C-alpha positions in Angstrom: 131.3 1.1 48.3 131.7 4.4 50.9 135.5 4.4 51.8 134.3 4.5 55.7 132.9 0.8 55.3 136.2 -0.2 53.0 139.3 -0.6 54.0 141.8 0.8 51.6 143.8 -2.4 52.3 141.1 -4.9 51.9 141.7 -7.7 49.1 138.9 -7.8 46.1 138.4 -11.3 47.6 137.1 -9.8 50.9 134.9 -7.1 48.9 133.3 -10.0 47.1 132.6 -12.0 49.9 130.5 -9.0 51.7 127.2 -9.0 51.7 124.2 -6.5 50.9 126.3 -4.6 48.2 126.3 -5.5 44.4 130.0 -5.3 43.0 131.9 -7.0 39.9 135.3 -7.4 39.2 137.1 -7.8 36.1 140.8 -7.7 35.3 142.0 -6.9 31.9 145.3 -8.5 30.4 146.6 -7.9 27.0 143.3 -6.6 25.6 140.9 -9.2 27.2 139.4 -10.2 30.0 141.3 -12.2 32.3 139.0 -13.6 34.8 136.0 -11.6 36.3 133.7 -11.7 39.2 129.9 -10.7 40.9 128.8 -10.7 44.1 125.6 -9.5 46.2 123.3 -9.7 42.9 122.4 -12.7 40.5 124.7 -14.5 38.6 123.9 -12.8 35.4 124.3 -9.7 36.7 125.6 -6.7 34.0 127.7 -4.3 34.5 128.5 -1.6 32.2 132.2 -0.3 32.4 130.6 3.2 32.4 132.4 6.0 33.7 135.7 4.2 34.5 137.0 4.1 31.0 137.1 8.6 31.5 140.8 7.7 33.2 142.1 5.0 31.5 141.9 7.4 28.3 142.8 10.6 30.3 145.8 9.0 31.1 146.5 7.5 28.3 146.1 11.0 26.9 148.5 12.3 29.3 151.0 10.1 29.2 151.1 11.1 24.8 151.5 14.0 25.5 153.5 14.2 27.9 155.9 11.5 25.3 154.9 15.0 22.6 152.6 11.9 20.5 149.3 14.6 21.3 148.8 18.2 21.4 146.4 19.3 24.5 145.9 22.8 22.8 145.5 22.0 19.0 142.5 21.4 17.0 142.0 17.0 17.3 141.5 17.5 13.7 145.1 18.4 12.9 145.2 14.8 15.1 143.0 12.2 13.8 143.6 9.8 11.3 140.1 8.2 10.6 137.8 10.4 11.3 137.0 14.0 11.8 134.7 15.7 14.0 132.3 17.6 12.4 131.8 21.1 14.1 132.4 24.6 13.1 134.8 25.5 15.8 138.6 24.4 17.0 137.6 21.2 19.8 141.1 20.6 22.2 141.9 17.6 23.2 142.1 19.9 27.1 138.4 20.3 26.0 137.2 17.2 25.4 139.0 15.4 28.8 137.7 18.9 30.4 134.3 17.8 29.5 133.9 21.2 27.8 133.9 20.5 23.8 130.7 20.4 23.5 130.4 16.6 22.3 128.3 15.2 24.7 125.4 12.7 24.1 122.3 12.9 27.0 123.0 9.2 27.9 125.5 6.2 26.9 123.4 2.8 28.1 125.5 0.5 26.6 125.3 -3.0 25.3 124.1 -6.3 26.7 126.6 -9.2 26.1 124.4 -10.9 23.6 124.2 -7.6 21.2 125.3 -6.6 18.3 128.1 -4.3 19.1 129.2 -1.0 17.1 132.7 0.1 15.8 133.6 3.3 17.1 133.2 4.3 14.0 129.1 4.0 14.0 129.7 5.0 18.3 131.1 7.7 16.8 128.5 8.5 13.5 125.3 7.6 15.4 125.7 4.3 12.8 123.3 0.7 13.6 124.0 -1.2 16.0 125.4 2.3 18.1 122.3 3.2 20.5 123.1 6.6 20.7 123.0 10.1 18.2 126.5 11.1 16.5 129.3 12.9 17.6 129.0 16.0 17.3 130.3 19.6 18.2 128.6 22.5 19.9 129.8 25.8 20.1 127.1 26.8 21.7 127.8 24.3 24.8 131.2 24.8 25.0 132.3 25.1 28.1 129.5 23.1 29.6 130.0 19.8 31.2 129.6 17.4 28.7 128.3 14.1 29.9 129.7 11.5 27.5 132.4 12.3 25.4 134.9 9.1 25.4 134.1 8.0 21.7 135.8 11.3 21.0 138.9 11.1 24.0 139.4 7.5 22.3 139.7 8.3 18.3 142.4 10.7 19.3 144.2 8.9 22.1 
């Protein structure tokens, strides 16, 4: 929603009552969806969390770094415990957070509510039911923006 059509103090309830826009809101408490509502579209409208998870994962990573529990500049493979990022050169958490590690996949399609959802390991390794290729570090693309690197950042965090 454009900033000019929404005031900073406008309530979620007021936003849900607006017409002409499709809006979905979900509140997460204790790692579960406490409630969700949508407006402006069909009742079965699907929404993907998409890029909203990027700042959440970044905040968690920066909090861990501030506590000394994660190192932004050390090779992530020295910090990972259950998975290793394949590739020929070291990749730092700072690179993953900045989308410059060369680990992106071109598109992350998401999953329908009734579909089998892969585990984090299956997404990282590109195994079914994952819909994307395996996450790999590609030194040739270091420095270029990687659209999707969320599974690798979450694995480190």
